[in-house]
N, C-alpha and C positions, 0 to 999 in steps of 0.2 A: 294527491298521489304521494306515496311514501318514498323515502329515500332508499334505494336498493343497496346503498353502501353505508354500512354502519347502522344497521337496524337495532343492534344491541349497544349497550354502553361501551363494551370493550372494542367492538368494531369501529365505532365512531371515534373513540379515544386513540385508536391505532392510526387511522389516517390523519387525524388532526394533530398528531404528534409532530408531523412535518412542519407545523407552524414554528416549532422550536428551532428549526434550522433555516428560517428565512422565508417562510410562506405565510402571508397575511391576507386577510379579506379586504377589499375585493382584489382578486388576482386572476389574470387571464390564464395562468397555468392551471388553476383549479377548473376553470371553464373548459379549457382544451383537454385536460386530463379526464374530466367527466365525459366529454364527447368521445374520446378514444375508448374509455372503459365501456360506455354504452353501445359502441359499435363493435364490440368484441375484438378490439385491437390488441388485447393482451393474450398471448399464447404461452404455453409451457410454464404456467405459474407453479412455483415450488416454494414451499415454506419449510425451512430446515432450521436446526439450531443456529441462531445468529444471523440468518439471512432470509430474505424474500427475493426471489429472482423470477424473471420472465422476459419474453421478447415482446416488444411493443412496436406495432406497425403503424406508420402514418404515411402521408404523401411523400415524405423524404426518404423512406426506407424502413428497414427493420433494425431496431435498437435493443441490444441486450441490456436490460436495466437491473439494478440490484440495490436493495435497501439492507443495510447491516446494522445490527444492534448487539452489544456484548451479551454473552450468556453467563449464567451463574454456575459456579462449580458445584460438585457433589456435596461438599460440606455446607455450603450456603443453602442448597435445596433441602438438606436434612434439617437444618434449623428452621427453614421456612415451612416444611411439612409438619414439624412439631408445633409451631405457632398456629398453623391452620387447623391442626387436629384439636387444639384447645379452644377453638371458636365454634360454638354450635351453629351459628348462622353460616359460617363458611363451610363446615362439614355438610350441612343440609343442602346448600346450594350446589356444591361440587357433586354430591351424590345424586342430585336431581339433573345433572348434566349441564349446568350453567356456571358461569363465574359470578359469585356473589359480589355485590357492590363494595363490600367491606374488605375484599381480598387484598387490595393494595395497602389499606391501613394496617391490616394484620401483618402483612409481610414487611411493611416499613419498620416495624419494631425489631426486625432481624437485619435491617439494612438492605432489604430487597424492594423492588418495585417491578411488577409485571410489565406495565405499560408506562412509557415516559410521561412525565408531568411537565407541562409547559413551564418554562423559566427555571427548571431544575437542571443544574449543570454537573451533577455527579457523573463520574466517568462511566458508570454502568447504565446511564441513561442516554449516552451520546449516540445519536443516530448518524450514520454516514451513508452516502449514496454514490452510485456510479452509473453513468449513462454516457455513451460516446457521441451524443447528438451535439449540434452546434451551440445549444444553450449551455453556457458554462456555469450557470448558477447551480447550487447544491440540489435544488428541487426544480426539475423541469417538468413539462407536461407528461413525459413518459414515466417519470418516477411517480407523479401524481396518479396516473392511470393505474400503475402497478399497486400503489397503496390502496386505492379504492377497490380494485378487484380482490386484493388480498383481504381487505376488511370484510367484504361480502363472504369470502370463504371462511374467515374466522367467525363471522356471525353464525354460520351453519355448524361449525366445529370449534367450540371454545378451547379444546385441548391443543389446538394449533398455537394459541397464545403461550401456553406452557412450553410447548415444543420450541417455539421461537427463542425462548429464554433458557433453553437447555434443561427444562424441567421434565418431571415424570408425566407420561401420558397413558401408561398402562397400569392396570390394577390400582387405580387411585384409592378406592375404598380400602384395599389391603394395606396400602402405604400409610394412609391416614390412621388406620387402626394400629399398625405397628408403631408409628410415631407417638401416638397417644399412650400406648402401653409402656414404651421406653421412657416417656416423660413421667409417667406415674411411678415406675420402678425407681427412677432417679430421685424422685421426691420422697421415697420411703426412708424413714430414719433407720440408721444402722444399728 
């Protein structure tokens, strides 16, 4: 039986990013979060620039849960789009509707990272969470359930990963083309 949460490398990396803020294997919060996610306990899931929100229901009530991650500004994304436009494998992957595995390596050259990397403490990788349940740890079962369900949604729509970081999600082909042309024009001798 395949894992319904994180079928893609980016979906898996998203929910596993919670390990960076205090979640390790084995952990009952993972088990309970999987149970909640599997029983459709997450409702109202929204992925927006900088946040994933939803309501998670368990035997103790309904808890509004939120996972936050910093977004990159327009100038960072302009540099990121230029770097991506110069990588044939990234262009091919993005135009095929998926996130190429090299995307974070290419973006790292511009100081960006789409998905947090374990043990990387840069400010732009800092995930924070909020859940009003009795578990006062940064990652509770409700946050875990929210992360798992959002990972499944990101599996189906990789542009949500770009959206989460404040990136472009429309006319990606046109943006890549424009970034490449601008890069080529800048490289022309005067």
